[in-house]
C-alpha positions as CSV (number, residue, x, y, z in Angstrom):
1,X,15.3,23.3,-28.3
2,X,11.7,24.2,-27.4
3,X,10.2,21.1,-29.1
4,X,12.8,18.8,-27.6
5,X,11.0,15.6,-26.3
6,X,14.1,13.4,-25.1
7,X,17.6,14.6,-23.8
8,X,19.8,11.8,-23.3
9,X,23.1,12.6,-21.9
10,X,24.1,9.5,-19.8
11,X,27.6,8.3,-19.6
12,X,28.9,11.6,-21.2
13,X,31.5,12.4,-18.5
14,X,29.6,15.5,-17.7
15,X,30.7,17.6,-14.7
16,X,29.4,20.6,-12.8
17,X,25.8,21.4,-11.9
18,X,22.6,20.6,-13.5
19,X,21.6,23.9,-15.7
20,X,18.5,25.1,-14.4
21,X,17.5,26.4,-17.8
22,X,16.4,22.7,-18.6
23,X,13.4,23.8,-16.7
24,X,12.4,25.7,-19.8
25,X,12.1,22.7,-22.3
26,X,8.6,22.4,-21.9
27,X,7.8,19.6,-24.3
28,X,10.5,17.3,-22.7
29,X,9.3,13.8,-22.1
30,X,12.6,12.2,-20.9
31,X,15.2,13.6,-19.0
32,X,18.4,11.0,-18.8
33,X,21.6,12.5,-17.1
34,X,22.7,9.4,-15.3
35,X,26.3,8.0,-14.8
36,X,28.0,11.2,-15.0
37,X,29.9,13.4,-12.3
38,X,27.2,16.0,-11.9
39,X,27.3,17.9,-8.5
40,X,25.3,20.2,-6.5
41,X,21.4,20.0,-6.0
42,X,18.6,19.1,-8.2
43,X,17.3,22.4,-9.6
44,X,13.8,23.4,-8.5
45,X,13.1,24.5,-12.2
46,X,13.0,20.7,-13.0
47,X,9.5,21.1,-11.6
48,X,8.1,23.1,-14.5
49,X,8.8,20.1,-16.9
50,X,4.9,19.3,-16.8
51,X,5.3,16.7,-19.5
52,X,7.9,14.8,-18.1
53,X,7.5,11.0,-18.0
54,X,10.9,10.0,-16.9
55,X,13.6,11.6,-15.0
56,X,17.0,9.7,-14.3
57,X,19.6,11.4,-12.6
58,X,21.3,8.4,-10.8
59,X,24.8,7.6,-10.4
60,X,26.0,11.4,-10.0
61,X,27.2,13.2,-7.0
62,X,24.1,15.3,-6.3
63,X,23.3,16.3,-2.8
64,X,20.7,18.0,-0.8
65,X,16.9,17.3,-0.7
66,X,14.5,16.3,-3.3
67,X,13.0,19.6,-4.1
68,X,9.5,20.0,-3.4
69,X,8.8,21.7,-6.9
70,X,8.9,17.9,-8.5
71,X,5.3,17.5,-7.1
72,X,4.1,19.4,-10.2
73,X,5.6,16.6,-12.4
74,X,2.0,14.8,-12.4
75,X,2.8,12.8,-15.6
76,X,5.9,11.3,-14.1
77,X,6.2,7.4,-14.3
78,X,9.7,6.9,-13.5
79,X,11.9,8.6,-11.0
80,X,15.6,7.4,-10.5
81,X,17.8,9.4,-8.2
82,X,19.9,6.4,-6.8
83,X,23.7,6.6,-6.0
84,X,24.0,10.1,-5.1
85,X,24.2,12.0,-1.9
86,X,20.8,13.4,-1.5
87,X,19.7,13.6,2.1
88,X,16.9,15.0,4.2
89,X,13.6,13.2,4.7
90,X,12.2,11.0,1.8
91,X,9.8,13.3,-0.3
92,X,6.2,12.6,1.2
93,X,4.6,14.2,-1.9
94,X,5.4,11.2,-4.2
95,X,2.1,9.5,-3.4
96,X,0.5,12.5,-5.2
97,X,1.9,11.6,-8.4
98,X,-0.5,8.8,-9.4
99,X,1.0,7.9,-12.5
100,X,4.4,6.6,-10.9
101,X,5.4,3.1,-11.8
102,X,9.2,3.4,-10.7
103,X,10.8,5.0,-7.8
104,X,14.5,4.3,-7.1
105,X,15.9,6.6,-4.2
106,X,18.4,3.9,-3.1
107,X,22.0,4.6,-2.1
108,X,21.9,8.0,-0.9
109,X,21.7,9.6,2.7
110,X,17.8,9.8,3.3
111,X,17.0,9.7,6.8
112,X,13.9,9.6,8.7
113,X,10.9,7.1,8.4
114,X,9.3,5.7,5.4
115,X,6.0,7.7,4.6
116,X,2.9,5.4,5.2
117,X,1.1,6.8,2.1
118,X,4.0,5.2,-0.4
119,X,2.0,2.1,0.1
120,X,-1.0,3.3,-1.8
121,X,0.4,4.4,-5.1
122,X,-2.0,2.4,-7.6
123,X,0.5,1.8,-10.3
124,X,3.7,1.6,-8.6
125,X,5.8,-1.5,-9.6
126,X,9.3,-0.6,-8.2
127,X,10.2,0.9,-4.8
128,X,13.9,1.0,-4.0
129,X,14.8,2.5,-0.9
130,X,17.9,0.3,0.3
131,X,21.4,1.7,1.4
132,X,19.9,4.8,3.1
133,X,19.9,6.2,6.9
134,X,16.0,5.5,7.1
135,X,14.8,4.6,10.6
136,X,11.4,3.8,11.9
137,X,9.0,0.8,11.5
138,X,7.7,-0.4,8.0
139,X,4.6,1.2,6.9
140,X,1.7,-1.2,8.4
141,X,-0.8,-1.0,5.5
142,X,-0.1,-2.9,2.2
143,X,-3.0,-3.0,0.0
144,X,-4.1,-6.3,-1.9
145,X,-4.5,-4.3,-5.3
146,X,-0.7,-3.6,-5.2
147,X,1.3,-4.0,-8.3
148,X,4.6,-4.0,-6.7
149,X,7.0,-6.4,-8.1
150,X,10.3,-5.2,-6.4
151,X,10.6,-3.7,-3.2
152,X,13.9,-3.1,-1.7
153,X,14.2,-1.6,1.9
154,X,17.5,-3.2,2.8
155,X,20.4,-1.7,4.7
156,X,18.8,0.9,6.9
157,X,18.0,1.1,10.6
158,X,14.2,-0.1,10.1
159,X,12.7,-1.6,13.1
160,X,9.5,-3.1,14.6
161,X,7.8,-6.1,13.2
162,X,7.1,-7.3,9.5
163,X,3.7,-6.3,8.8
164,X,1.6,-9.4,7.9
165,X,-0.3,-7.2,5.1
166,X,3.0,-7.5,3.0
167,X,1.7,-11.0,2.1
168,X,-1.1,-9.0,0.2
169,X,1.4,-7.8,-2.3
170,X,1.3,-11.3,-4.2
171,X,3.0,-9.9,-7.5
172,X,6.5,-9.4,-5.6
173,X,9.4,-10.7,-7.4
174,X,11.9,-9.1,-4.9
175,X,11.1,-8.4,-1.1
176,X,14.5,-7.4,0.4
177,X,14.4,-6.5,4.1
178,X,17.9,-7.5,4.9
179,X,20.3,-5.9,7.4
180,X,17.8,-3.9,9.3
181,X,16.7,-4.1,13.0
182,X,13.4,-5.9,12.4
183,X,12.0,-8.0,15.4
184,X,9.4,-10.5,16.0
185,X,8.3,-13.7,14.2
186,X,8.2,-14.0,10.4
187,X,4.7,-13.5,9.3
188,X,2.9,-16.7,8.0
189,X,1.3,-14.4,5.3
190,X,4.4,-14.2,3.3
191,X,3.7,-17.6,2.2
192,X,0.9,-16.0,0.0
193,X,3.6,-14.6,-2.4
194,X,3.2,-16.3,-5.8
195,X,6.1,-15.2,-8.1
196,X,7.8,-18.3,-9.2
197,X,11.3,-16.3,-9.1
198,X,10.7,-14.6,-5.9
199,X,13.8,-13.5,-3.8
200,X,12.7,-13.1,0.0
201,X,15.6,-11.7,1.8
202,X,15.0,-11.4,5.6
203,X,18.5,-12.1,6.6
204,X,20.6,-9.9,9.0
205,X,17.8,-8.9,11.3
206,X,16.7,-9.7,14.9
207,X,13.9,-11.9,14.1
208,X,13.2,-14.9,16.2
209,X,10.9,-18.1,16.3
210,X,10.4,-20.8,13.9
211,X,10.4,-20.4,10.1
212,X,6.4,-20.5,9.4
213,X,5.4,-23.6,7.6
214,X,3.3,-21.5,5.2
215,X,6.8,-20.7,3.5
216,X,6.6,-24.0,2.0
217,X,4.1,-22.8,-0.3
218,X,6.8,-20.5,-1.8
219,X,7.8,-21.3,-5.5
220,X,10.9,-19.2,-4.8
221,X,14.4,-19.2,-5.9
222,X,15.8,-17.8,-2.7
223,X,14.7,-17.5,0.9
224,X,17.2,-16.1,3.3
225,X,16.6,-15.9,6.9
226,X,20.2,-16.5,8.1
227,X,21.8,-13.9,10.5
228,X,18.6,-13.8,12.8
229,X,20.1,-15.2,16.0
230,X,16.6,-15.8,17.3
231,X,15.3,-18.2,14.4
232,X,15.3,-21.7,15.7
233,X,14.5,-25.1,14.3
234,X,13.5,-27.8,13.8
235,X,12.5,-27.0,10.0
236,X,9.1,-28.2,9.4
237,X,8.2,-31.1,7.0
238,X,6.6,-28.7,4.7
239,X,9.7,-26.7,4.3
240,X,12.2,-29.6,3.7
241,X,11.8,-29.2,-0.3
242,X,13.0,-25.5,-0.2
243,X,15.8,-26.6,2.4
244,X,17.0,-29.5,0.5
245,X,17.3,-27.5,-2.9
246,X,19.1,-24.9,-1.2
247,X,16.7,-22.0,-1.8
248,X,15.8,-21.7,2.1
249,X,19.1,-20.3,3.4
250,X,19.5,-20.6,7.5
251,X,22.1,-20.2,10.0
252,X,24.3,-23.2,10.7
253,X,22.9,-24.1,14.0
254,X,19.5,-24.4,12.2
255,X,20.9,-26.5,9.3
256,X,22.7,-28.8,12.0
257,X,19.5,-29.5,14.1
258,X,17.8,-30.6,10.6
259,X,20.5,-32.7,9.8
260,X,21.5,-34.3,13.0
261,X,18.8,-33.9,15.4
262,X,19.1,-32.0,18.8
263,X,22.3,-33.6,19.8
C-alpha cells in the first residue's frame, strides 16, 4: 500500500468516516471517494499527501470546515468537495496552491464572503461556488491573464455591482451569477467575452437599466437577464440578432416592448 498512487473507490456504497490512515499513503497522486455515503469531517491527515494531484470527495455527506492542513497539498490540481454539507468560511489558503486548475465547492453550506485572492490563481480553469450561503460583494479584480472557463457563483446571497473587470476573463464559457442580490447596471465590458459557446446567466437578481449594446458582440448560446425587474427596453438594434435567435432571454415586458412598441 505504501507505493499506491491511485485510490479509486467512487460509487462503492461506502459509509462511515474517512479513515485518517489514508494520510500515510505518501505516494498517493489521486484520491477519489466521490458518490458514496461517507460522513463526518475531512481528516486533517489528508494534508500529509504531499504528492496528491486530485482529491475528489464530492457527493457524500461530509460536514464541518475544510481542514487547514490541505494547504500543504502544494501539487494539488483538482479539488472537488461539492454536494456535501461542509460549512464555515471558504478556505482562504487555496490561492497559495498555485497548481490548482479546478475548484468545486458548490452545493454545501459555506458562508461569508468570497476571498478576493481567489481571482489571482494563475492556472485556475474552473471555480464552482454555487448553491451555498455566501454573502458579500463579488471580488472586484479579475485579471486579464485569467484562464477561467467556468465560473459559477449562483444561488447565494451575493450583493453589490457586477465588476467590469469580469470582462477581462475572455476565455469564459460559463458565467453564472444567477439567483443572487446583485444590483446596478450590466457592465458593457461583458461584451468582451469571446467564447462561441458562452452561457451568461444574470437572471434573478436586482439589476436595472437597459441591456448594454456591447452584449451584441457575443457569439453566445444563452444570455439570461430575465427576473430583474429593473431591466427595461427597448432592445437596441445591435441586440436584435441575439433576441430573435432566442439566445437573449428577457422578461415578458421587455419582449412585448420590442414586439409591439411602447403601447
